[in-house]
N, C-alpha and C positions, 0 to 999 in steps of 0.2 A: 270294387267289380270281380277282378281277380280272385280276392278271396271266396265268392259267392259260387262264381264257374268253378274254381276247384271244391269246394265243399259238394256242388250239386253232382261233378263227375264222380268224386270218390262215394257218393249217397249211391248211384247209379251203378258203379261198379260193384258194389257191396251187395246190392240186391241181385245182381245176375249171377253174380259167384253164390250167393246165396242159396239160387234156384238151381243154378247149375250141381252143387252139392247135394241137394236132397233129390234130385231126379237120379243123378248117379254117383253110387255109395263107393266111395274111394277108401279102402283099409289102410293105406299109407298118409292119408290128411293129418296134418296135425293142426291144433288151434293153440294160439299163445294166451295164456292166461296169466296175471298178475299173482303171484305169489310171494309171502315172505315166510322165511324158516331160520332154523337155528340149526349147527353143525356140531355133529358128536366127532371128538377127533380124540386122540390117546394125548394124556395130558404131555407125555415126554418127546411129543413131535411137534415142531414149529413150522408151520405150512410155509413153504418159500414161494419165489416169485418163479413164474415161467422160464426154463434155461437155466435157472441156478439150483435145482433139486431140493431138497428137505434137510432140517437140520435135527439131530436126532440130540435131545438133552436129557443129562442125568434128573433124578428125581430132585435135586438142589436146585439147579438150574431152571426146571420146568416151574416149580415152586416160585422162585422170585421172577420170572417174566409173567406167570400167572397172575401175580400182584399188580402188575404195569398195564397190561393191556391184556383184552381178550374179545373175541366176536360174540356178542350177544345175539344178532340177528341180521338176517340179510332181506331186502327186497329185491325182487325181481321178477323175469317172465320163465314160464314154464311152457316148453313144447310139449305138449298132451295129444300121442297119437290117439285117433279114437274114429269110429266108423258110424257111432252112434247120431242119428238125423238129431234126434231133439236137443243134444249137447250143441250140436254144430248149430242148428238154427236158432238153440237159446242165444247162443255169443254173437251170431249174425245180428240176430234182433237188439242187441245191447249196443254194437256200432251203428246199425241203421240209426235208433233213438238218439245216440248221440251226435250223429251226423244232422239228422235233422233238426235237433235242437239248438246245434251250433248256427245251421243256417236261420233259423227263427232270431237267434240274438244279433248274427249280423243284418239281419232284413230292418230289424228294430233301429240299430245302430243308425245302418244308411240313412234311414227315414229323418233321424235328429241332424245328422251331417248334410243333407239336403236342404233343409230349413235354415240352418247356421250359414249355408254359404248363399243363399238367397239373402241373408238378412236379416230374418225372421226367425230369430230363434225361441222367441216365446208367442207358442202357439200352443192351444190347449194340449193337442194329439202328442207334444214332447214332453210332457209331463209324464203322461201316460206311458209312453213307450222306455222313457228311463226308468220308470218303476216296473214295467215288464220284464227290463234286464237286470236289473236288482233281485228281483225275485227268482227268476231264471238263474242267475248265480247260486243265491242259495239253495235253491232246489236240487241243479246240479251237484253241489257238492254233495248234499245228501243223499241223491241217486247214487252218486259215484263213491261214497264210502260204502253204500249197502252192496253194490256191485262187487267190489274188491273183497268185500267180506265173503259174500256167496262163493266168489271164485277160490278165496283163500279155503274156505270149509270143505269144498267139493275137492281141491288138491290134497287136502287135509285127509278125507275118508276115504278117495277112493285112488290115490296115485301114491304108491309107496314106492318112496327110493333109500335105499340103505344108507346109515348114515346123515339123514338129514330129518328133522323134525318141522313139517309143515304147521303153522300159526295162523288163527283164524280169530279176528277181533275188530269190531268198528272203530275206524279211526277218522275223525273227522277233521278236517283241516280248519282251527278256528279262524285262521286268518282271513279265509275265502269268505266265510261267514262275516265276518268284520267290513270286508270288502262292499259286500251287498248291502250292511247296512248304511255303511255312507254313502253309497249310490241311492240308498232309499232316500235320505236325508237331500241329497243333490235334486232327486225329482219333487220334494216337496219344495225345494227352493225355485225350481222351474214353475210349479204351479201358484205359488205365490206371486213370483215374478210376472206371469200371464195374466194373474188379476189384476195386478199393478197397471201392467201395460194396456188393458182392455180398459179399466176406468180413466187413464190418461187420455184415450183414443174416444172415450165420451165426453169427457171433461172439453178437451178442444173442440 
């Protein structure tokens, strides 16, 4: 219940914030977007921790260290200062869809939990609910990958930052797809269990 209330409150707050941003254009507004980037740094400089400064290496030292470790790519979030209503609305809609999607999945799971708590797990609705959760997990992963790719592409195309090279490529978490397939199998188990439970009831 607390999760549902929290998600509903976050959804309402996002809708209100999006409407306010569309009505009043604020040039200082920033939007957080996920990005992946590589960093161009001189080979003779090893970046140090905050407060410890930097270490300048001669070419021989740099070559030795280069072979042992290097930073290829970094994932993080980028604050984009923008007054574009289209960009703000697009990102707000993404958040709204994600929250509505989460509410839908939680609602399906709550339905399953209620029947289990009532001692009737093998009802026809549960197999359908679990199947919906599995399909939602798979679809959510694919959609999330597409969204991150689009945000990365936007940063790579429109946000120049000296010394950084933004990357953009679709990346799907295979593990999440696998979890979705496993849940589909569980849904099939519930469907068979429901059928057997009905047959046993008719026999009695």
